[in-house]
Backbone as CSV, one residue per row, in Angstrom:
resi,resn,N_x,N_y,N_z,CA_x,CA_y,CA_z,C_x,C_y,C_z
1,MET,11.375,-28.038,-14.028,11.549,-28.551,-12.700,11.609,-30.154,-12.605
2,ASP,12.645,-30.278,-11.863,12.687,-31.819,-11.680,12.318,-32.101,-9.868
3,LEU,12.023,-33.487,-9.704,12.042,-33.632,-8.190,13.224,-34.264,-7.774
4,GLY,13.615,-33.660,-6.806,15.041,-34.236,-6.105,14.741,-35.261,-4.999
5,THR,15.631,-35.470,-4.076,15.332,-36.400,-3.078,14.211,-36.374,-2.052
6,GLU,13.465,-37.311,-1.888,12.258,-37.412,-1.248,11.097,-36.494,-1.923
7,GLY,11.253,-36.420,-3.202,9.925,-35.855,-4.032,9.938,-34.241,-3.771
8,ILE,11.099,-33.645,-3.408,10.993,-32.180,-3.106,11.555,-31.602,-4.433
9,PRO,10.851,-30.528,-4.929,11.228,-29.931,-6.142,12.497,-29.112,-6.132
10,THR,13.377,-29.465,-7.191,14.561,-28.514,-7.436,14.677,-27.559,-8.630
11,VAL,15.153,-26.591,-8.295,15.318,-25.430,-9.233,16.576,-25.530,-10.128
12,ARG,16.874,-25.942,-11.099,17.996,-26.023,-11.653,18.526,-24.877,-12.521
13,ASN,17.522,-24.085,-13.117,17.886,-23.042,-13.904,17.608,-21.854,-13.019
14,LEU,18.814,-21.268,-12.571,18.683,-20.020,-11.620,17.919,-18.699,-12.550
15,SER,18.330,-18.603,-13.757,17.994,-17.504,-14.607,16.622,-17.349,-14.525
16,ASP,15.981,-18.701,-14.856,14.389,-18.752,-14.938,13.798,-18.541,-13.433
17,TYR,14.479,-18.882,-12.446,13.946,-18.488,-11.179,14.168,-17.017,-10.756
18,ILE,15.038,-16.432,-11.415,15.165,-14.930,-10.953,14.135,-14.289,-11.780
19,ASN,13.950,-14.513,-12.855,12.816,-14.006,-13.798,11.282,-14.110,-13.448
20,SER,11.333,-15.458,-12.921,9.781,-15.758,-12.467,9.561,-14.913,-11.200
21,ARG,10.660,-14.754,-10.261,10.267,-13.942,-9.008,10.582,-12.400,-9.355
22,GLU,10.912,-11.858,-10.536,10.966,-10.580,-10.817,12.220,-9.850,-10.048
23,LEU,13.268,-10.678,-9.840,14.422,-10.203,-9.174,15.420,-9.231,-10.038
24,VAL,16.160,-8.378,-9.419,17.065,-7.659,-10.111,18.329,-7.621,-9.304
25,GLU,19.233,-7.586,-9.951,20.655,-7.657,-9.488,20.822,-5.860,-8.776
26,THR,21.254,-6.037,-7.537,21.540,-4.631,-6.901,22.834,-4.631,-5.830
27,THR,23.068,-3.720,-5.261,24.012,-3.646,-4.171,23.157,-2.898,-2.919
28,ASP,24.004,-3.286,-1.783,23.422,-2.524,-0.572,24.693,-2.530,0.464
29,PRO,24.711,-1.052,1.087,25.959,-0.955,1.809,26.042,-2.121,2.967
30,ASP,25.079,-2.753,3.299,25.311,-3.946,4.163,25.918,-5.339,3.887
31,PHE,26.064,-5.404,2.425,26.522,-6.502,1.715,27.957,-6.125,0.964
32,GLN,28.672,-7.104,1.056,29.877,-6.972,0.321,29.793,-7.390,-1.067
33,ARG,28.889,-8.431,-1.491,28.543,-8.717,-2.692,27.364,-8.256,-3.311
34,PRO,27.298,-8.391,-4.570,25.755,-8.275,-5.289,24.857,-9.050,-4.813
35,LEU,23.440,-8.482,-4.587,22.501,-9.282,-4.488,21.240,-9.224,-5.195
36,TYR,20.281,-10.079,-5.223,18.958,-9.891,-5.752,17.826,-9.554,-4.946
37,ARG,17.186,-8.485,-5.412,15.872,-7.907,-4.602,14.825,-7.810,-5.493
38,GLN,13.618,-7.462,-4.967,12.357,-6.956,-5.645,12.388,-5.421,-5.669
39,GLU,11.887,-4.886,-6.685,11.620,-3.499,-6.739,10.480,-3.249,-5.932
40,GLY,10.480,-2.142,-5.004,9.417,-1.631,-4.645,8.802,-0.564,-5.282
41,PHE,7.629,0.041,-4.602,7.142,1.152,-5.386,7.666,2.327,-5.970
42,GLU,8.960,2.521,-4.956,9.734,3.634,-5.316,11.286,3.075,-5.610
43,GLY,11.261,1.953,-6.318,12.614,1.467,-6.507,12.884,0.355,-5.307
44,ILE,14.377,0.244,-5.280,15.031,-0.707,-4.286,15.293,0.079,-3.280
45,VAL,14.653,-0.510,-1.935,14.705,0.336,-0.850,15.905,-0.494,0.081
46,SER,17.008,0.407,0.343,17.967,-0.444,1.184,17.531,-0.696,2.402
47,PHE,18.333,-2.109,3.071,17.886,-2.475,4.409,18.245,-1.527,5.338
48,GLY,19.077,-0.468,5.192,18.955,0.285,6.348,17.747,1.494,6.348
49,GLU,17.124,1.534,5.151,15.792,2.431,5.189,14.613,1.518,5.799
50,ILE,14.652,0.176,5.167,13.723,-0.874,6.062,13.871,-0.813,7.449
51,ASP,15.014,-0.981,7.972,15.164,-0.753,9.323,14.676,0.258,10.028
52,ALA,14.645,1.667,9.441,14.352,3.003,9.726,12.822,2.853,9.921
53,LYS,12.058,2.410,8.857,10.649,2.339,8.703,10.176,1.293,9.805
54,LEU,10.813,0.328,10.031,10.268,-0.681,11.304,10.673,0.044,12.572
55,SER,11.547,0.817,12.832,11.803,1.505,14.041,10.634,2.532,14.311
56,ALA,10.492,3.182,13.202,9.335,4.221,13.078,8.043,3.658,13.619
57,PHE,7.647,2.595,12.938,6.312,1.867,13.209,6.304,1.309,14.684
58,LEU,7.313,0.666,15.309,7.394,0.478,16.509,7.221,1.485,17.361
59,LEU,7.858,2.789,17.330,7.794,3.810,18.217,6.391,4.290,18.111
60,ASP,5.595,4.455,16.713,4.325,5.014,16.684,3.515,4.013,17.540
61,GLU,3.511,2.415,17.433,2.707,1.680,18.176,2.916,1.636,19.665
62,ARG,4.157,2.048,20.182,4.237,2.181,21.547,3.647,3.408,21.874
63,ALA,3.687,4.562,21.304,3.098,5.892,21.667,1.719,5.701,21.718
64,LYS,0.967,4.923,20.845,-0.354,4.771,21.030,-0.938,4.241,22.290
65,THR,-0.115,3.138,22.861,-0.427,2.640,24.217,-0.288,3.696,25.294
66,GLY,0.040,4.819,25.414,0.416,5.837,26.381,1.601,5.389,27.431
67,LEU,2.215,4.509,27.012,3.433,4.186,28.063,4.701,4.507,27.858
68,THR,5.416,4.840,28.729,6.570,5.525,28.411,7.551,4.457,28.084
69,GLN,8.800,4.775,27.448,9.520,3.625,27.115,10.136,3.114,28.170
70,SER,10.111,3.349,29.246,10.744,2.853,30.589,9.730,1.738,31.098
71,ASP,8.316,1.994,30.956,7.504,1.150,31.570,7.455,0.234,30.448
72,PHE,7.118,0.487,29.050,7.060,-0.482,28.109,8.266,-1.571,28.085
73,ALA,9.514,-1.061,28.424,10.966,-1.930,28.548,10.747,-2.798,29.470
74,THR,10.024,-2.510,30.607,9.687,-3.484,31.593,8.921,-4.555,30.909
75,LEU,7.965,-4.590,30.096,7.085,-5.352,29.760,7.934,-6.500,28.897
76,ALA,8.776,-5.630,28.203,9.652,-6.451,27.224,11.006,-7.351,27.597
77,GLY,11.147,-7.115,29.361,11.982,-7.489,29.778,13.500,-6.895,29.394
78,LEU,13.482,-5.653,29.131,14.742,-5.087,28.680,14.826,-3.815,29.597
79,ALA,16.127,-3.306,29.760,16.409,-2.062,30.263,15.939,-0.895,29.364
80,ARG,15.566,0.081,29.869,15.175,1.240,29.019,16.088,1.627,27.891
81,VAL,17.281,1.635,28.206,18.463,2.019,27.195,18.402,1.013,26.165
82,VAL,18.179,-0.090,26.392,18.410,-1.242,25.677,17.164,-1.417,24.525
83,TYR,16.065,-1.050,25.257,14.826,-0.884,24.290,14.751,0.298,23.515
84,SER,15.355,1.302,23.871,15.275,2.570,22.985,16.095,2.490,21.754
85,ARG,17.180,1.505,21.938,17.920,1.384,20.864,17.098,0.884,19.658
86,TYR,16.123,-0.015,19.918,15.243,-0.479,18.767,14.363,0.845,18.145
87,GLU,13.911,1.720,18.882,12.905,2.677,18.560,13.855,3.775,17.663
88,LEU,15.136,3.612,18.057,16.254,4.879,17.751,16.969,4.392,16.377
89,ASN,16.410,3.043,15.834,17.064,2.518,14.923,18.706,2.140,14.786
90,ILE,19.104,1.846,16.210,20.307,1.290,16.506,20.491,-0.127,16.423
91,SER,19.326,-0.779,17.072,19.720,-2.142,17.016,18.597,-2.601,16.231
92,ARG,18.954,-3.764,15.532,18.115,-4.606,14.489,17.133,-5.124,15.185
93,LEU,15.830,-5.290,14.599,14.633,-6.061,15.312,14.988,-7.441,14.768
94,THR,14.883,-8.659,15.408,15.053,-10.007,14.928,13.580,-10.195,14.645
95,VAL,13.244,-11.308,14.237,11.844,-12.100,14.022,11.241,-12.328,15.492
96,SER,12.205,-13.101,16.105,11.289,-13.390,17.432,11.060,-12.041,18.435
97,ARG,11.845,-11.110,18.016,11.717,-9.786,18.980,10.391,-9.092,18.547
98,MET,10.206,-9.293,17.098,9.184,-8.437,16.448,7.748,-9.360,16.957
99,ILE,8.017,-10.634,16.971,6.734,-11.324,17.418,6.316,-11.081,19.012
100,HIS,7.528,-10.992,19.755,7.237,-10.591,21.244,6.594,-9.210,21.290
101,LEU,7.169,-8.258,20.458,6.489,-6.915,20.686,5.108,-7.018,19.995
102,SER,4.725,-7.807,18.632,3.052,-7.842,18.531,2.496,-8.445,19.827
103,GLU,2.810,-9.261,20.460,2.180,-9.857,21.603,1.984,-8.577,22.701
104,LEU,2.794,-7.722,22.926,2.738,-6.678,24.070,2.038,-5.708,23.425
105,LEU,2.242,-5.180,22.174,1.415,-4.011,21.532,0.096,-4.576,20.651
106,GLY,-0.099,-5.608,20.186,-1.311,-6.055,19.750,-1.380,-5.780,18.306
107,PHE,-0.173,-5.468,17.478,-0.286,-5.295,16.160,-0.084,-6.677,15.193
108,LEU,-0.353,-6.638,14.172,-0.302,-8.024,13.531,1.157,-7.937,13.012
109,PRO,2.022,-8.853,12.895,3.424,-8.700,12.244,3.265,-8.278,10.523
110,MET,2.286,-8.679,10.075,1.967,-8.235,8.462,1.672,-6.814,8.680
111,GLN,1.311,-6.225,9.445,1.185,-4.816,9.577,2.601,-3.894,9.523
112,MET,3.644,-4.702,10.626,4.808,-4.030,10.712,5.495,-4.254,9.321
113,ILE,5.345,-5.379,8.771,6.119,-5.461,7.381,5.694,-4.677,6.349
114,HIS,4.325,-4.446,6.288,3.692,-3.730,5.281,4.094,-2.275,5.308
115,ALA,4.491,-1.915,6.714,4.810,-0.554,7.122,6.248,-0.144,6.247
116,ALA,7.105,-1.370,6.208,8.555,-1.074,5.945,8.602,-1.617,4.294
117,ALA,7.746,-2.552,3.829,7.893,-3.014,2.559,6.596,-3.442,2.038
118,PRO,5.813,-2.572,1.769,4.370,-2.452,1.198,4.304,-3.298,-0.091
119,HIS,5.252,-3.346,-1.025,5.443,-3.934,-2.300,5.171,-5.578,-2.091
120,LEU,5.261,-6.143,-0.987,5.146,-7.530,-0.793,3.721,-7.789,-0.915
121,TYR,2.741,-6.632,-0.945,1.221,-7.028,-0.453,0.627,-6.653,-1.813
122,GLY,1.213,-6.003,-2.892,0.189,-5.648,-4.077,1.293,-4.895,-4.973
123,LYS,0.517,-4.889,-6.167,1.110,-4.196,-7.207,1.292,-2.944,-7.349
124,ASP,0.374,-2.303,-6.165,0.711,-0.656,-6.259,0.008,-0.350,-4.589
125,PRO,0.518,0.704,-4.434,0.256,1.121,-2.727,-1.350,0.973,-2.593
126,GLN,-2.170,1.152,-3.284,-3.821,0.973,-2.961,-3.868,-0.567,-2.635
127,GLU,-3.272,-1.374,-3.807,-3.608,-2.879,-3.439,-2.924,-3.172,-2.186
128,ALA,-1.904,-2.900,-2.068,-1.047,-3.373,-0.849,-1.750,-2.929,0.687
129,ASP,-2.286,-1.472,0.521,-3.053,-1.029,1.701,-4.379,-1.859,1.838
130,ASP,-5.081,-2.197,0.764,-6.354,-2.972,0.887,-6.058,-4.325,1.298
131,ARG,-5.282,-5.040,0.757,-5.129,-6.403,1.256,-4.862,-6.445,2.661
132,VAL,-3.856,-5.490,3.354,-3.514,-5.571,4.603,-4.830,-5.332,5.612
133,GLU,-5.602,-4.139,4.961,-6.794,-3.867,5.926,-7.886,-4.972,5.824
134,LEU,-8.050,-5.667,4.575,-8.832,-6.866,4.622,-8.435,-7.937,5.556
135,PHE,-7.088,-8.199,5.393,-6.555,-9.169,6.551,-6.904,-8.663,8.044
136,ARG,-6.936,-7.376,8.355,-6.970,-7.010,9.694,-8.552,-7.074,9.865
137,LEU,-9.453,-6.961,9.161,-10.750,-6.739,9.343,-11.433,-8.660,9.713
138,ILE,-10.710,-9.253,8.651,-10.797,-10.634,8.861,-10.383,-11.165,10.288
139,HIS,-9.293,-10.699,10.713,-8.535,-11.168,11.905,-9.620,-11.124,13.212
140,ASP,-10.411,-9.927,12.893,-11.209,-9.469,14.133,-12.520,-10.146,14.087
141,LEU,-12.923,-10.965,13.101,-14.076,-11.627,12.952,-14.357,-12.908,13.706
142,PRO,-15.417,-13.372,14.242,-15.681,-14.685,14.804,-15.261,-15.803,13.925
143,HIS,-14.746,-16.864,14.697,-14.149,-17.997,13.896,-15.242,-18.740,12.847
144,ASP,-16.583,-18.786,13.300,-17.524,-19.250,12.431,-17.874,-18.502,11.165
145,THR,-17.720,-17.123,11.240,-17.753,-16.138,10.013,-16.527,-16.467,9.105
146,ILE,-15.336,-16.505,9.948,-14.128,-16.612,8.962,-14.318,-18.045,8.279
147,ARG,-14.974,-19.119,8.791,-14.927,-20.399,8.040,-16.091,-20.193,6.829
148,SER,-17.127,-19.484,6.911,-17.965,-19.268,5.914,-17.373,-18.411,4.895
149,LEU,-16.560,-17.507,5.301,-15.904,-16.638,4.093,-14.861,-17.708,3.397
150,ILE,-14.183,-18.544,4.090,-13.247,-19.359,3.496,-14.102,-20.119,2.345
151,GLY,-15.249,-20.650,2.706,-16.017,-21.569,1.750,-16.386,-20.628,0.500
152,ILE,-16.633,-19.264,0.719,-17.190,-18.460,-0.325,-15.904,-18.183,-1.290
153,VAL,-14.841,-17.738,-0.445,-13.746,-17.447,-1.158,-13.052,-18.574,-2.111
154,GLY,-13.097,-19.761,-1.648,-12.864,-20.961,-2.178,-13.609,-21.321,-3.373
155,GLN,-14.868,-20.727,-3.418,-15.528,-21.264,-4.844,-15.186,-20.377,-6.055
156,LEU,-14.302,-19.123,-5.671,-14.140,-18.198,-6.478,-12.966,-18.589,-7.501
157,THR,-13.435,-18.755,-8.803,-12.050,-19.148,-9.666,-11.467,-18.066,-10.267
158,PRO,-10.309,-18.151,-10.741,-9.363,-17.077,-11.187,-10.287,-15.971,-12.231
159,SER,-10.968,-16.773,-13.066,-11.823,-15.847,-13.927,-12.845,-14.865,-13.039
160,ASP,-13.455,-15.670,-12.147,-14.544,-14.638,-11.210,-13.548,-13.699,-10.562
161,VAL,-12.484,-14.012,-10.054,-11.652,-12.813,-9.497,-11.359,-11.591,-10.459
162,LEU,-11.013,-11.952,-11.674,-10.673,-11.059,-12.558,-11.967,-10.428,-12.996
163,GLU,-12.948,-11.048,-13.362,-14.332,-10.413,-13.564,-14.801,-9.196,-12.514
164,ALA,-14.321,-9.758,-11.256,-14.915,-8.766,-10.123,-13.932,-7.610,-10.069
165,ARG,-12.570,-7.785,-10.430,-11.670,-6.573,-10.419,-12.120,-5.705,-11.507
166,GLN,-12.297,-6.221,-12.879,-12.759,-5.801,-13.885,-13.909,-4.612,-13.744
167,LYS,-15.044,-5.289,-12.977,-16.034,-4.730,-12.924,-15.768,-3.421,-11.728
168,ALA,-15.015,-3.735,-10.848,-14.831,-2.699,-9.780,-14.052,-1.381,-10.316
169,GLU,-13.041,-1.848,-11.354,-12.358,-0.853,-11.971,-13.208,-0.046,-12.832
170,ALA,-14.215,-0.708,-13.475,-15.086,-0.085,-14.199,-16.062,0.828,-13.610
171,GLU,-16.584,0.284,-12.359,-17.371,1.291,-11.714,-16.605,2.487,-11.224
172,ALA,-15.399,2.297,-10.662,-14.520,3.479,-10.178,-14.165,4.263,-11.230
173,GLU,-13.918,3.814,-12.774,-13.891,5.000,-13.570,-15.042,5.474,-14.118
174,ALA,-16.171,5.145,-13.996,-17.541,5.665,-14.338,-17.903,6.668,-13.331
175,GLN,-17.687,6.413,-11.858,-17.814,7.299,-10.608,-16.912,8.382,-11.231
176,ALA,-15.558,8.354,-11.402,-14.778,9.446,-11.710,-15.203,10.194,-12.805
177,GLU,-15.560,9.591,-14.050,-16.152,10.522,-15.263,-17.380,11.199,-14.843
178,ALA,-18.147,10.515,-13.967,-19.259,11.494,-13.567,-18.902,12.536,-12.630
179,GLU,-17.894,12.672,-11.888,-17.591,13.595,-11.226,-16.901,14.583,-12.029
180,ARG,-16.004,14.127,-13.140,-15.505,15.066,-13.999,-16.478,15.862,-14.721
181,GLN,-17.631,15.362,-15.156,-18.865,15.836,-15.882,-19.500,17.011,-15.012
182,ARG,-19.750,16.644,-13.885,-20.208,17.376,-12.511,-19.493,18.719,-12.384
183,LEU,-18.213,18.466,-12.284,-17.159,19.868,-12.156,-17.108,20.489,-13.244
184,ASN,-17.212,19.901,-14.505,-17.237,20.886,-15.556,-18.638,21.512,-15.831
185,ARG,-19.782,20.775,-15.505,-21.081,21.481,-15.513,-21.125,22.775,-14.703
186,LYS,-20.483,22.461,-13.463,-20.462,23.763,-12.473,-19.489,24.712,-12.759
187,ALA,-18.553,24.460,-13.474,-17.551,25.370,-14.053,-18.161,26.237,-14.941
188,ALA,-19.057,25.478,-16.055,-19.806,26.181,-16.949,-20.891,27.139,-16.354
189,ARG,-21.393,26.969,-15.509,-22.419,27.491,-14.687,-21.886,28.796,-14.163
190,ALA,-20.763,28.643,-13.602,-20.072,29.683,-12.949,-19.411,30.843,-14.266
191,SER,-18.983,30.189,-15.220,-18.646,31.111,-16.414,-19.721,31.988,-16.945
192,ARG,-20.921,31.463,-16.910,-22.013,31.972,-17.609,-22.499,33.089,-16.667
193,ARG,-22.549,32.797,-15.483,-23.130,33.885,-14.287,-22.127,35.062,-14.336
194,GLY,-21.033,34.873,-14.622,-19.675,35.862,-14.796,-19.680,36.651,-15.866
195,ARG,-20.633,36.393,-16.862,-20.480,37.428,-18.114,-21.521,38.385,-17.809
196,PRO,-21.363,39.745,-18.565,-22.237,40.875,-18.457,-23.567,40.533,-19.066
197,PRO,-24.735,41.061,-18.629,-25.766,40.855,-19.021,-26.057,41.438,-20.383
198,GLY,-27.064,40.824,-21.192,-27.442,41.371,-22.347,-27.037,40.415,-23.844
199,ARG,-25.954,39.964,-23.778,-25.802,39.507,-25.078,-25.287,37.902,-24.694
200,PRO,-25.739,36.987,-25.213,-25.399,35.355,-24.936,-24.174,35.142,-25.622
201,SER,-23.375,34.309,-24.994,-22.208,33.908,-25.347,-22.242,33.326,-26.648
202,GLY,-21.475,33.524,-27.784,-21.334,32.811,-28.948,-22.170,33.721,-29.948
203,ARG,-23.024,34.547,-29.767,-24.231,35.100,-30.792,-23.628,36.685,-30.821
204,LYS,-23.784,37.230,-32.152,-23.539,38.307,-32.532,-24.587,39.172,-32.601
205,SER,-24.561,40.197,-32.293,-25.611,41.428,-32.127,-26.273,41.402,-33.586
206,SER,-27.687,41.509,-33.617,-28.456,41.494,-34.954,-28.333,42.755,-35.657
207,THR,-28.220,43.979,-34.772,-27.897,45.173,-35.520,-26.347,45.653,-35.943
208,THR,-26.399,45.963,-37.089,-25.115,46.497,-37.648,-24.878,48.054,-37.370
209,GLU,-23.718,48.521,-36.990,-23.678,49.813,-36.940,-23.331,50.548,-38.185
210,THR,-24.060,51.624,-38.781,-23.718,52.340,-39.954,-22.540,53.019,-40.038
211,PRO,-21.419,52.833,-40.877,-20.430,53.600,-40.623,-20.485,55.043,-40.972
212,THR,-19.817,55.898,-40.463,-19.950,57.412,-40.401,-18.601,57.994,-41.323
213,ASP,-18.979,59.171,-41.984,-17.769,59.686,-42.620,-17.066,60.475,-41.699
214,GLU,-16.045,60.383,-41.864,-15.143,61.303,-40.885,-15.195,62.654,-41.583
């Protein structure tokens, strides 16, 4: 990477940039030419599907307020028919419209984006959910607490973060193994209770039957 005018870095090798961003070439019904995207958790989601998820999120958030479409459209400065087109995925949301809707409904813009493109927030669905939930919890904290957290997080080195993640994964695996063993013991006890009385499992009778002549 070289520095261009005014010290701004310029990327000269497009292939290197594509690889560094893990982009793949694809097509989309809304585009006449091929384009590059990042794969989601279930492959590449079309922009039409993303729009549908954004509309569903908006509908759910508006429904939580208990307001009708007509009343909420008044808050948004729109006619009900015009606003309904956003919830029906007929009209596409602009960034400025999303910001306005977040002001009215109280959601965080990242929550809306996460609903439509969770892969932007983690390597798997659980990590993405955890990151967004963590940000939501931090968002509600007092400012002095947030500043204290900034100091704590700022002291963490990448090795500390890796060590903490490995420890958490090891603890989760240990808990899962303990649960598996508990279920196995429970199944074994149930199996023993179901056997007919008298002869323990795996042991042959000490008495041998004397063959008789027919």
